[in-house]
Each structure stands twice: as C-alpha cells, then as structure tokens.
C-alpha positions in Angstrom: 25.7 -152.9 119.1 25.0 -150.7 116.0 21.5 -149.2 116.2 18.9 -151.2 114.1 17.9 -147.9 112.4 21.3 -147.4 110.9 21.1 -147.6 107.1 24.5 -149.2 106.3 23.8 -149.3 102.5 23.0 -145.6 102.5 26.1 -144.7 104.4 28.3 -146.8 102.2 27.0 -145.0 99.1 27.5 -141.6 100.8 31.0 -142.4 101.9 32.1 -143.3 98.4 30.8 -140.3 96.5 32.8 -139.1 93.5 36.4 -138.4 94.3 38.0 -135.0 94.2 37.1 -132.8 91.2 39.5 -133.5 88.3 39.7 -137.3 88.7 38.3 -139.0 85.7 36.1 -141.5 87.6 35.2 -142.6 91.1 35.9 -146.1 92.4 32.6 -147.7 91.6 33.2 -150.7 93.7 34.0 -148.8 96.9 30.3 -148.4 98.1 29.7 -152.1 97.8 33.0 -153.0 99.6 32.2 -150.5 102.4 28.7 -152.0 102.8 30.1 -155.5 103.1 32.6 -154.4 105.7 29.9 -152.6 107.7 27.7 -155.7 107.6 30.5 -157.9 108.8 31.2 -155.4 111.6 27.5 -155.4 112.7 27.5 -159.2 112.7 30.7 -159.2 114.8 29.0 -157.0 117.4 30.8 -153.7 116.7 29.4 -150.9 118.8 28.6 -147.3 117.9 26.8 -145.3 115.3 27.2 -146.0 111.6 25.6 -142.6 110.6 28.7 -140.8 111.8 31.1 -143.7 111.5 31.8 -143.7 115.2 32.6 -147.4 115.8 34.5 -149.4 118.4 35.1 -153.0 119.2 35.0 -153.3 123.0 35.2 -150.0 124.9 36.3 -146.4 124.5 39.5 -144.9 126.0 38.4 -142.9 129.1 39.4 -139.5 127.6 37.3 -140.2 124.5 33.9 -140.4 126.3 33.8 -136.7 127.4 35.2 -135.7 124.0 32.3 -137.5 122.2 29.9 -135.5 124.4 31.5 -132.2 123.3 33.2 -131.7 126.6 36.8 -132.4 125.6 39.5 -130.1 124.2 43.0 -130.0 122.8 45.8 -128.3 124.5 48.4 -127.6 121.9 51.7 -127.4 123.8 54.0 -126.6 120.9 54.1 -126.7 117.1 57.7 -127.9 117.1 58.4 -131.5 116.4 61.0 -134.2 116.0 59.3 -135.6 112.9 57.9 -134.3 109.6 55.1 -136.8 108.7 53.5 -136.4 105.3 50.0 -136.4 106.8 50.7 -133.8 109.5 48.2 -130.9 109.4 50.0 -128.4 111.6 50.9 -125.0 110.5 54.2 -124.4 108.6 56.6 -122.9 109.5 56.2 -124.5 112.9 55.7 -122.2 115.9 56.3 -122.8 119.5 53.0 -121.6 121.0 50.5 -122.7 123.6 46.8 -122.9 122.6 43.9 -124.4 124.4 40.3 -124.7 123.2 41.4 -122.6 120.2 42.5 -119.8 122.5 46.2 -118.7 122.7 47.6 -118.5 126.2 51.0 -117.7 127.8 51.0 -120.0 130.8 49.7 -123.3 132.0 47.7 -121.5 134.6 45.8 -119.5 131.9 45.2 -122.8 130.1 43.7 -124.3 133.2 41.4 -121.3 133.7 40.0 -121.9 130.2 39.4 -125.6 130.9 37.5 -124.6 134.1 35.6 -121.8 132.5 34.1 -124.0 129.9 33.4 -127.0 132.1 35.6 -129.3 130.1 36.1 -132.9 131.2 39.0 -134.2 129.1 42.2 -132.5 127.9 44.5 -133.9 125.2 48.0 -132.3 125.4 49.4 -132.4 121.9 51.7 -130.8 119.4 54.0 -131.0 117.5 56.0 -133.1 119.9 55.0 -131.9 123.5 57.9 -133.8 125.1 60.4 -131.5 123.4 59.4 -129.3 126.4 58.9 -132.0 129.1 59.0 -129.5 132.0 56.3 -127.4 130.3 54.1 -130.5 130.0 54.7 -131.5 133.6 53.6 -128.0 134.7 50.5 -128.2 132.5 49.6 -131.6 134.0 50.1 -130.3 137.6 47.9 -127.2 137.2 45.2 -129.2 135.4 45.3 -131.9 138.2 44.8 -129.1 140.8 41.5 -127.9 139.3 38.5 -128.3 141.6 36.7 -130.6 139.2 38.6 -133.6 137.9 39.5 -133.8 134.2 41.0 -136.7 132.3 44.4 -135.7 131.0 46.0 -137.5 128.0 49.3 -136.8 126.3 49.8 -137.3 122.6 53.4 -138.1 121.5 55.4 -139.8 118.8 57.5 -141.5 121.6 60.8 -140.0 120.5 61.3 -138.4 123.9 59.3 -140.8 126.0 62.2 -142.3 128.1 61.6 -144.0 131.5 62.5 -140.9 133.7 60.1 -138.8 131.7 57.3 -141.4 131.8 57.8 -141.8 135.6 57.6 -138.0 136.1 54.5 -137.7 134.0 52.8 -140.4 136.0 53.8 -138.8 139.3 52.5 -135.4 138.1 49.0 -137.0 137.5 48.8 -137.8 133.8 46.0 -140.3 133.2 47.0 -141.7 129.8 49.5 -141.5 127.0 48.8 -141.9 123.3 51.4 -142.8 120.7 51.4 -142.0 117.0 53.3 -145.0 115.8 52.7 -144.1 112.2 55.2 -141.3 112.8 57.9 -143.8 113.8 57.5 -146.7 111.3 55.3 -148.6 113.7 58.1 -149.2 116.3 56.3 -150.3 119.5 59.3 -149.8 121.9 58.0 -146.6 123.5 54.6 -148.2 124.0 56.3 -151.1 125.8 58.1 -148.6 128.1 54.8 -146.8 128.9 53.0 -149.9 129.9 55.2 -150.1 133.0 53.8 -146.7 134.2 50.3 -146.3 132.7 47.2 -148.5 132.5 45.7 -146.2 129.9 48.0 -146.6 126.9 46.6 -145.9 123.5 48.1 -146.1 120.0 46.5 -143.4 117.8 47.2 -143.4 114.1 45.7 -142.5 110.7 44.5 -145.5 108.7 47.0 -145.3 105.8 45.8 -147.4 102.9 49.2 -148.5 101.7 50.1 -149.5 105.3 47.1 -151.7 106.0 49.1 -155.0 106.2 51.7 -153.4 108.5 48.9 -152.0 110.6 47.3 -155.4 110.9 50.6 -156.8 112.1 50.8 -153.9 114.6 47.3 -154.8 115.9 48.6 -158.3 116.7 51.7 -156.9 118.4 49.7 -154.5 120.5 47.3 -157.3 121.5 50.2 -159.5 122.6 51.7 -156.6 124.6 48.5 -156.1 126.4 47.9 -152.5 125.1 44.3 -151.6 125.9 43.4 -149.2 123.1 44.0 -148.4 119.4 42.4 -145.3 117.9 42.1 -145.0 114.1 41.5 -141.8 112.2 40.7 -141.2 108.6 43.6 -139.9 106.6 42.5 -136.4 105.6 43.6 -133.5 103.5 43.9 -129.9 104.9 45.4 -126.7 103.4 48.5 -127.4 105.5 49.2 -130.9 104.1 47.5 -130.9 100.7 50.7 -130.8 98.6 52.5 -133.5 100.5 49.4 -135.7 100.5 49.0 -135.3 96.8 52.7 -136.2 96.3 52.0 -139.5 98.2 49.0 -140.2 95.9 46.2 -139.3 98.3 43.4 -136.9 97.5 40.2 -136.0 99.4 36.5 -136.1 98.8 34.0 -133.5 99.9 32.7 -135.4 102.9 30.0 -132.8 103.6 31.6 -132.1 107.0 30.5 -128.5 107.6 32.4 -127.9 110.8 35.8 -129.3 109.7 38.6 -127.6 107.8 39.7 -130.9 106.3 38.2 -133.6 104.2 38.7 -137.4 104.2 40.6 -139.6 101.8 38.0 -142.2 100.7 40.4 -145.1 100.6 41.2 -144.5 104.3 37.7 -145.2 105.4 37.9 -148.6 103.7 41.3 -149.2 105.4 39.9 -148.3 108.8 36.9 -150.7 108.4 39.2 -153.5 107.3 41.3 -153.0 110.4 38.2 -153.0 112.6 37.0 -156.2 111.1 40.5 -157.7 111.7 40.5 -156.6 115.3 37.0 -158.0 115.8 38.1 -161.4 114.5 41.7 -161.6 115.9 42.3 -159.3 118.9 41.7 -160.9 122.2 41.7 -157.9 124.5 42.7 -154.8 122.4 39.8 -152.3 121.9 39.8 -150.5 118.6 38.0 -147.2 118.1 37.3 -145.6 114.7 37.1 -141.8 115.2 36.2 -140.8 111.6 35.8 -137.3 110.1 32.1 -137.9 110.7 32.8 -138.4 114.3 34.9 -135.3 114.5 32.2 -133.3 112.8 29.7 -134.5 115.3 32.1 -133.7 118.2 32.5 -130.1 116.8 28.8 -129.6 116.7 28.3 -130.9 120.3 31.4 -128.9 121.5 30.1 -125.6 120.0 26.7 -126.2 121.7 28.3 -126.8 125.0 30.6 -123.8 124.7 27.6 -121.5 123.9 25.8 -122.9 127.0 28.9 -122.3 129.1 29.2 -118.7 127.9 25.5 -118.1 128.6 25.8 -119.0 132.2 26.0 -116.1 134.7 
C-alpha cells in the first residue's frame, strides 16, 4: 500500500508544473486529474511510493528489485537496431559497441568482471536490438551465469529476432527473463506468445504514449488473457538524442527537477501511465503493472551512485 505520509495532492501539483518554456500556458486541469487518479490508485490498493512515482499493482519483476536498490545495471550490447522509434534516446549515428555500467568494454568477460567488481545483482542486456548479434548475447549470458554470485539476467528486445530457436538457446544459456518493447512493433504480441513457452519471467516494457492509451488498454487485456506476468510502464521523455523527433510528434518536456537524469518527462505521459495503472487495478486478473517513472529512475541513480562509491572504497 502507499505510505500514509505520501502527500498525493502535493505530488500532483509538482508533476504538472508549467510546461516547457515557450508554451503559452500549462494544462491547468492536469494537477487535479493526477490527484484524482492517485487517490483512485490508493483506494484500489496500489503499492509503492508516490513521492517518486514508483507504483505497482501486484508484484515487481525479479530484476527490478535489485535495480530499485541501486544494485542493477544496463549492459548495452549494441547500438544497432531493426527499428527507428520516435522515442528512442540512443546515440545517432548508431554504433556497434559494448558498454556495461557506463564503462566501455571489448569482451563479455570484461563486462562480467565489472558486474562482479561492483557487486551488482541484476543485469539488463539491451540495445539497440541485442538479438542482431544473438551469439554475442548468448556469450554474455553464459559468462554472467558463471559468476560466483548469482545475478538476475534480463534481455530487452523488440522481438523482431526472437524466434523459437533463439529463445530456446537463451533459456538454455541461463537467461532469467525477457522484456519486449511492443511499442516498437505496433503492439503485436506474437513474440510475447512465443516467449511464454520458454520463460516464466516475461515482461512487456513500454513508454506510456498519450495518443496510444486506448491501444495500450487493449494490450493490457491481451497480456492478461495470455498469462503474461508483468507490464512495465515508463514515462515518455525528451533527451538531446530524441528531442527533434519528439517535438515533431507533438511531445515536449517539463523540467522535472531530476538532477541525476539527462532527460526530462513529458507531462501528459504521467497521466497516461496512471490511467493505465487504474485500468489494470480494475480489470487485470493476474497481470502485474509497474510504473517506473523518471522520479523512480532519478532515485535509482542516486542509490546506484552511493552503492558504486561504497564498492570502490572497499579494499
């Protein structure tokens, strides 16, 4: 349950501060709508922390728990991709490079050494589209699985290359879970259905796109019917890499006051995410929905930096 000390009215006002400089006026009704949604969520028993907008309906995906504690990391397997989504924040032109915990490496073994050095407990293998280089991903999973302390290993993919032989090989190599960005493929659930034959931990992870709320509601129903355990929602956000494309789509950011992030949220996306959480609370029978907001990511960055400093200080 949300903590009793959470001031939902305060957060709602904070979340809907004036929009980006240059707009003539803010959406004056947004704070009140956010407050109503938050109150409905608290009444429905949503869990988490409203001060950072870290909210979930049932339970968290296994890989998200260490991440929230600051002990997770991203392993960027390649910048190359099969898609070019308007909300993508990766560097252009795209590069084929391997980066873990913000550190460039040359081999999977070097990546595993960094994970062990910093005492990390969850690793998300991402891109780009990692499965453009399926053998590379398999090698990464195997060396991570061989570490003396167990880590949770998730793979982020748009599903374009997630065929049955690849999914089977990933499972045999020791991958724990797989996460699909269905917003990248027009909400087609077919790769998710294939993955359910191989993995218990299957997650759909998407930005809450305001214009797609109705489609995302329908997707929640489809995922629930399929027996998908997890849906993760992020705020749509603007970064230097995607600012022009986001503006062309009609989305601009606010200064969310997130000191540790290089991106800022689109205010309408927070409302969309809360609407989807309410819908999931009321309609989903088994699907767990987690809202990992920019506030969540800022808190994770703070905890991660503190953990990294402690790890470096150890003899």
